[in-house]
Phi, psi and omega in degrees: 000318179296320179296324180294316180298320179297318180296319180296315179299319179298318179295316180298317178297317179298318179296320179297318178298317180297317180297315179298320178296318179296318178297320178297316180296317179297320179297315180296316180296321179299311181290328177295314179295323179296316178293322178296318178297316179297319180297317179297318178298319180296318179297316179297321179296314179295321179296317180296317178297319179296316180296321177296316180294321178297315179296318179300317180295319180296317179295321180294318179295320178298317179296319178296324178296316178298319178296321179298316179299315181299315181294319180297317179293321182286311188282320185263294184298314180300322179298311182294319180293322178297319178295318179297317179298317181300317181292322181289323180295325184275000179289145170212163187298336183266002183293122181293331182256036182301313181298319181294319180292321178297317179297318179295320179294319177298319179297318180296318178293324177296319177296320178299316180298319179294322177297318179295316179298318179296316179298316179296320179296319180293329182270343183281125182274347183295328179298318178293320179298321184280325188251344182085170186295311186298311181297321181293321177294320177301319178295321179296317180295318179298318179296320180290322181295327182296340179292337180077003183264345186226143168268103187247134177227138180235125180234150177235128179243145179084177180277126185300133175243123181274119185261180177305141184304317180293322180294317179295325178296315180295320177299319179294321177296325177296317177298315179300318179296318178298315179294320179298319178297319180296313183298318187275329191235336195278334187060031180272161172233002179226129181229135177234129178238134180221135170249117180246113180269108181262190184295310186248349183207173179240137179250124174256127180232129175237122185232143173223165180253031184282198187283346178072180181197171177275109186299311183300320180295322182285342182257357187236149170062201184290342182271005183302135179285129180295325180295313178294319179297322177298318179297316179296314181297318179295320180295326178295328180296335181247021177057039182256151174266154180226141175229134181232121177247127177196147173217147178306124179085001185235018176076186185218142173231128176243127179235125178246125179244119183233136176291154181292326182263000000 
């Protein structure tokens, strides 16, 4: 009888242990699923925020591109056409320098046409698709050198790695933005561009010997430079890091480091 009671107690204890173990497992699974659900929600939230930020950056870049086109047409093409129009309007049959004014007007219109072609070429992505990043940058450098205002050098280090087409396009736009900033604001006469292909990533460096600027001031608040902000926003689109070194009177260096994948 005593042995039976001991066996019953043993069974009851065993059952209690099993029940407690089952409750513990259920408790752990419940909290694991709860944490997993929370984690999935957090990932979705971060993903949604990232996509919103990405869209915002893309829209801002698109708006800046439209503004760039407008300014180029207004400041450059519009200027040359206005001069040509002025000379043509003042022509008369008795003008002794009729031939010279006509020739000058033709030259101004030719320059306007070339400015439009250059603008279209810079905005057209087919050139990059057909020639790749390096060749397209070389063409940009050659075009800039012809102006005679800048000593421009472009170097490539390491074994070339061909990246995603969209990534190379954004890198090229960053180079264009950097060059545009130099031309308009830096008062530099020397420009250096380098593409360094490393093991896991590529480093793009654009350097000038211009007047420089206060980096923090240009990146913060209402005084933020649209050109520098464009470079930062574009680099974020390709998961690239950016470093900007500049001081008043000491030139500027912009370095973008982007992974290949």
